C-alpha positions in Angstrom: 87.5 167.1 102.3 86.1 165.2 105.3 88.0 162.0 106.4 86.6 159.0 108.3 88.6 155.9 109.3 86.7 152.8 110.2 87.9 149.5 111.5 85.8 146.4 110.6 85.2 143.7 112.7 82.9 140.8 113.1 79.5 140.9 111.1 80.8 144.0 109.4 80.4 146.2 112.4 82.4 149.3 111.7 84.2 151.3 114.5 85.0 154.9 113.7 88.5 155.4 114.9 89.7 158.8 113.4 88.6 161.8 111.4 92.3 162.8 110.6 93.8 162.5 107.2 96.9 160.8 108.6 95.9 157.9 111.0 97.5 157.7 114.3 95.8 155.0 116.3 96.9 152.7 119.1 96.4 149.3 117.9 94.3 148.2 121.2 92.6 145.2 119.5 92.8 141.2 119.5 95.4 139.8 117.6 94.4 138.6 114.0 93.6 140.1 110.7 91.6 143.6 110.7 90.3 145.5 107.9 90.6 149.4 107.9 88.6 151.7 105.6 89.2 155.4 104.7 86.2 157.3 103.5 87.1 160.7 101.8 84.2 163.0 101.1 84.1 166.3 99.0 82.2 168.8 101.5 81.1 170.8 98.4 79.8 168.2 96.0 79.1 165.4 98.4 81.2 162.9 96.4 82.6 160.1 98.3 85.4 157.7 97.7 86.3 154.6 99.9 89.3 152.4 100.1 90.5 149.8 102.4 93.5 147.7 103.6 94.0 144.6 105.7 96.6 144.5 108.6 97.5 141.7 110.6 97.9 142.7 114.4 100.1 140.5 116.7 101.1 140.9 120.4 104.1 139.5 122.6 101.4 136.9 123.4 100.4 135.6 120.0 103.4 133.4 119.2 106.1 131.8 121.4 106.7 129.8 124.5 104.9 130.0 127.5 107.0 129.1 130.6 105.8 128.1 134.0 107.5 127.9 137.1 108.0 129.3 140.7 109.3 132.8 141.2 112.5 132.6 143.2 112.5 134.0 146.7 108.5 134.1 147.0 107.7 130.8 148.7 107.2 129.3 145.5 104.5 131.8 144.1 103.6 130.8 140.5 104.8 132.7 137.6 104.1 132.4 134.0 106.4 134.2 131.5 106.6 134.0 127.8 109.4 133.9 125.2 107.5 135.7 122.4 108.5 135.0 118.8 106.7 137.5 116.8 106.2 136.4 113.0 108.7 138.3 110.7 111.1 139.0 113.5 114.3 137.1 114.3 114.8 138.1 117.7 112.8 137.0 120.8 110.9 139.1 123.5 111.0 138.0 127.2 107.7 139.0 128.7 107.1 138.6 132.4 103.8 137.7 134.3 101.6 137.3 131.2 99.1 136.0 133.8 98.7 138.0 136.9 99.1 136.0 140.0 99.5 138.9 142.4 95.8 138.4 144.0 95.2 134.7 143.8 98.8 133.7 144.8 98.9 130.4 143.2 101.8 128.3 144.5 103.8 125.3 143.6 103.6 125.3 139.9 103.5 121.7 138.1 102.6 121.7 134.4 100.9 123.2 131.5 98.4 121.3 129.1 96.9 122.3 125.9 94.0 120.4 124.3 94.6 120.6 120.6 91.9 120.2 118.2 90.3 122.5 115.4 87.1 122.8 117.3 88.2 123.1 120.9 91.2 124.4 122.4 91.8 124.8 126.0 94.8 125.6 128.2 95.1 124.3 131.7 97.6 125.3 134.5 98.4 122.7 137.0 99.8 123.4 140.5 100.5 120.8 143.0 97.1 121.3 144.6 94.6 122.2 141.9 94.1 122.6 138.0 93.1 126.1 136.6 91.8 127.4 133.2 93.5 130.6 132.9 92.6 133.5 130.5 94.9 136.3 129.2 93.5 138.7 131.8 94.2 139.2 135.4 91.9 136.5 136.5 92.3 132.6 137.1 89.3 130.3 136.7 89.6 127.2 139.0 88.1 124.1 137.9 86.7 123.6 141.3 84.9 120.2 142.1 84.2 119.7 138.6 85.1 120.1 134.8 81.3 121.0 134.3 81.7 124.7 134.5 83.6 124.6 131.3 81.1 122.3 129.5 83.4 119.4 130.0 83.2 116.5 132.5 80.5 116.1 134.7 81.0 112.9 136.4 78.1 111.2 137.9 79.9 108.6 140.1 82.1 109.2 143.3 85.5 110.8 142.5 88.2 112.9 144.2 87.5 116.6 144.3 88.9 119.0 143.4 89.5 117.2 140.0 93.1 117.3 139.0 94.2 116.9 135.3 96.9 114.6 135.0 97.2 114.1 131.1 95.1 114.9 128.1 95.1 113.5 124.4 95.4 114.0 121.7 98.4 116.1 122.4 99.1 119.4 120.4 101.9 119.3 117.7 101.5 115.6 117.1 98.0 115.2 115.5 96.8 117.3 112.5 93.7 119.4 113.4 90.4 117.3 112.9 87.2 117.2 114.5 86.3 115.2 117.6 84.2 112.8 115.6 87.5 111.5 114.1 90.1 112.2 116.9 88.8 111.5 120.4 89.4 113.6 123.3 90.6 111.9 126.3 91.1 113.3 129.9 92.8 111.6 133.0 92.0 112.9 136.3 93.7 111.5 139.4 91.2 108.5 139.8 89.0 108.6 136.5 89.5 108.3 132.8 87.2 109.9 130.4 86.9 110.0 126.5 84.4 110.9 123.7 84.6 111.3 119.9 81.7 113.7 119.6 81.7 116.2 122.4 83.9 117.1 125.7 80.7 116.6 128.0 81.4 113.4 129.6 79.7 111.8 132.3 80.9 108.2 132.8 84.4 107.2 133.6 85.9 104.4 131.4 88.5 102.9 133.7 86.3 99.9 134.3 85.8 96.6 132.6 82.2 96.8 131.6 79.9 99.6 130.8 77.9 99.1 134.0 80.5 98.3 136.5 81.1 100.6 139.5 84.4 99.2 140.2 87.0 101.6 138.8 90.8 100.3 138.4 93.6 102.6 139.1 96.0 103.5 136.3 99.3 104.9 135.5 98.6 108.7 134.9 99.6 108.7 131.3 97.7 108.2 128.1 99.4 105.9 125.6 98.5 106.1 121.8 100.0 106.4 118.4 101.4 110.0 118.4 102.5 110.1 114.7 99.7 108.6 112.5 97.0 110.9 111.0 93.4 109.8 110.3 93.6 111.7 107.1 96.0 108.9 105.8 93.6 105.9 106.7 91.0 104.9 104.4 87.4 105.5 105.3 85.3 102.7 107.3 81.7 101.9 106.7 80.8 104.5 109.1 81.9 107.1 106.6 84.7 108.2 109.0 88.3 107.7 109.3 89.8 105.3 111.7 90.9 106.8 115.0 93.7 106.6 117.1 93.8 103.9 119.9 93.8 104.9 123.3 95.4 102.7 125.9 95.9 102.8 129.8 98.0 100.7 132.1 95.9 99.4 134.7 98.1 99.2 138.0 95.7 97.2 140.0 95.8 94.3 137.4 99.2 95.2 135.8 97.6 95.2 132.2 97.3 97.3 129.3 93.6 98.1 128.4 92.2 99.9 125.4 89.3 102.1 125.4 86.1 100.5 124.0 82.7 102.0 122.7 80.5 102.5 119.8 81.0 105.0 116.9 81.2 108.0 119.2 81.0 107.1 123.0 83.8 105.3 124.9 82.1 103.3 127.7 84.8 101.3 129.3 88.0 99.5 128.8 89.1 95.9 127.6 92.4 94.3 128.7 94.7 93.7 125.7 95.7 90.1 124.8 99.1 88.7 124.8 100.1 87.4 121.4 102.7 84.6 120.5 105.0 87.2 118.9 105.0 89.5 121.9 105.5 86.9 124.5 108.4 85.3 122.2 109.9 89.1 122.3 109.3 89.2 126.1 106.5 91.7 126.2 103.4 90.9 128.1 100.3 93.1 127.9 98.5 91.2 130.6 99.5 88.4 133.0 103.0 90.0 133.8 105.7 87.4 134.8 107.4 87.6 138.0 105.3 90.6 139.2 106.4 93.1 136.7 104.7 96.5 137.0 105.1 99.7 135.4 107.8 102.2 136.5 107.7 104.7 133.9 106.1 105.1 130.4 105.6 107.6 127.6 105.0 108.1 124.0 108.0 109.1 121.8 107.6 111.1 118.5 109.7 108.8 116.2 109.2 109.7 112.6 106.9 107.4 110.9 105.2 105.8 113.9 105.1 107.1 117.6 106.3 104.4 119.8 105.1 103.5 123.4 108.1 103.1 125.9 107.6 101.5 129.1 109.9 100.5 131.8 108.8 97.6 134.2 110.2 96.3 137.3 109.8 92.8 138.6 109.7 91.1 142.0 113.6 90.7 141.7 114.3 94.4 141.2 115.1 93.6 137.4 114.2 96.4 135.0 112.8 95.8 131.6 112.0 97.9 128.5 108.9 97.3 126.4 108.6 99.2 123.1 105.9 99.0 120.4 103.5 100.8 118.1 99.8 101.0 118.6 98.2 100.6 115.2 94.9 102.0 114.4 91.5 100.1 115.2 88.3 101.1 113.1 85.5 103.4 114.1 82.5 101.8 115.6 82.9 99.3 118.2 86.5 99.1 119.1 88.4 96.0 118.2 91.6 95.7 119.9 94.4 97.9 118.6 97.3 95.8 116.9 100.8 96.0 118.5 103.6 96.2 115.9 107.3 96.7 116.0 107.8 95.0 119.3 111.2 95.6 121.1 112.2 94.1 124.5 115.3 94.3 126.5 116.5 93.9 130.0 118.1 97.2 131.2 121.5 97.0 132.5 120.9 99.2 135.7 124.5 98.6 136.9 125.8 100.4 133.8 123.1 103.3 134.3 124.8 105.5 137.0 122.3 107.1 139.2 119.3 105.8 137.3 117.4 104.7 140.4 117.7 108.2 141.7 116.5 109.9 138.5 114.6 113.1 138.8 113.5 113.5 135.1 113.6 111.0 132.3 112.9 111.4 128.6 112.9 108.8 125.6 114.8 110.5 122.8 112.6 110.6 119.7 115.5 111.6 117.6 117.5 108.5 118.2 116.9 104.7 117.9 117.7 103.6 121.4 118.4 106.6 123.7 117.2 107.6 127.0 117.9 110.8 128.9 117.7 111.1 132.6 118.8 113.7 135.2 119.9 113.8 138.9 120.9 117.2 140.2 122.8 119.2 137.7 123.8 116.1 135.6 122.2 115.0 132.5 122.8 111.4 131.5 122.3 109.8 128.1 122.2 105.9 127.9 122.0 104.0 124.8 120.1 100.6 125.8 121.2 98.8 122.7 125.0 99.5 122.7 125.1 99.9 126.6 126.9 103.1 126.4 126.6 106.2 128.9 127.5 109.5 128.7 126.8 112.5 131.0 126.9 116.3 131.0 126.9 118.8 133.9 125.0 122.0 134.0 125.6 125.1 136.1 122.2 124.6 138.1 120.0 121.7 139.0 117.9 120.3 136.1 114.2 121.1 136.9 112.7 120.3 133.5 113.5 117.8 130.7 111.0 117.2 127.9 110.7 116.9 124.0 110.1 120.1 122.0 108.1 118.9 118.9 105.5 121.5 118.5 107.4 124.8 117.2 109.2 123.2 114.4 108.0 119.7 114.1 111.5 118.4 114.7 111.2 115.3 116.8 115.0 115.4 117.7 114.6 118.7 119.8 114.3 118.8 123.6 114.3 121.1 126.5 116.7 121.2 129.5 115.9 123.8 132.1 118.2 124.4 135.1 117.9 126.5 138.2 120.7 127.9 140.2 118.8 129.3 143.3 118.1 132.8 141.8 117.8 132.3 138.1 116.5 129.7 135.6 118.2 128.9 132.4 116.3 127.3 129.4 118.4 125.3 127.0 117.0 124.0 123.6 119.0 120.8 122.5 119.1 118.4 119.8 119.5 114.5 119.9 122.1 113.2 117.4 121.4 109.7 116.3 124.8 108.1 116.1 125.2 104.5 117.4 129.0 105.1 117.8 129.1 108.3 119.9 126.7 110.0 122.5 126.7 113.8 122.0 125.0 116.7 123.9 124.2 119.2 121.1 123.1 122.7 122.0 121.3 124.6 119.4 123.0 128.0 118.5 121.5 131.0 120.1 118.6 128.8 121.8 119.3 129.3 125.4 117.7 132.0 127.7 118.0 133.2 131.2 114.5 133.2 132.8 113.5 134.5 136.2 111.6 131.2 137.2 112.5 127.8 138.4 111.1 126.4 135.4 108.5 123.4 135.7 106.8 123.3 132.2 107.2 124.9 128.7 104.4 124.9 126.0 104.4 126.3 122.4 101.8 128.7 121.7 101.1 129.5 117.8 98.0 131.5 117.8 95.5 133.5 119.9 93.2 130.3 120.4 93.7 130.8 124.3 
């Protein structure tokens, strides 16, 4: 007999990989599904028989957590490692240097971003100095002066260069995949805000109060929106599309919240949100902040049902206040003001929040009704702003990273704590317990790792999309 093994790839291109009866082949191919054919031919009669099988290939880089940080004792050289969690295996693999930084020598790691969408997925690596679009090779591609090399932002107005990515929406793990016509993409750089619902080629910033204005306001570098609602659950509008998630900025020049405004696809500018009697009775002001209130910190949480916006404000008397509310969906087309529901307001008792004014990291717990985590040095604090209770926990090293971990298991109560002892990093996966009578720090079993990095950011990777 004559034996021929083929591997079938795109457009049914067949690669001959062996002429042996028993296939021995190094799986040097991209992760994914591959079809293998075996052709057996009778050399005397010419009769040929074929059969095939499908195999799923994976690698240590297919699924798991990307970990960004600074390599110890290297003058802050950036390292990118990975905790690989291969499907079907219960253990983890720790892979170092999944991006090669030996030649470009990036320093001072800051953050990882992933744009999540069924049509476009891009990974960004942020240092203190620049933003990069790395590939799984030995090369880094800097964004340079513009995003336009990637087919993205091509700003026509004056702006800071190089462009640094500060935040992106919609975030992975919190929205179902959908096309950009129903879920917009939004980017924040240091001085400009961009968004579009049909493409990522954006030319006009929207942080202004008319579509023709050349005066751009400064903003808090975070995009507020409803993290939990899905456009799939919303009735279609007259445009034939679902409604879309509202996008809101906090204008630090005028101390007000502003929503993105535009037609069915294109956002052109923002509009200040109006105060309502209900909000003002509660104590929340979307504009005309009393006594000079301005934003100190803000983030979306991932509370089940509706994602809440959490904002800490400070006034001229150094009093601190918490604004908490849910942004409801506006319709497609020219965007009406998003509704604000479930308002909650309280004055924070700073005297009970030990070391809060010296906080280095902060996190609103999505798995609890009224809990804030914050850290100073090696101490993690948990403060319940309803019961006014405070607890703390000390770790062996200084805390370098504190963030939610929603993407991998879709569990809103999970969060990361990373520490560094001067030589090694440690990554702990923890869980919030919603108990109004007791604050607990719960470590998930077998969910802590020693990492050769001073950890700055962790990102879930679930496929070979980047």
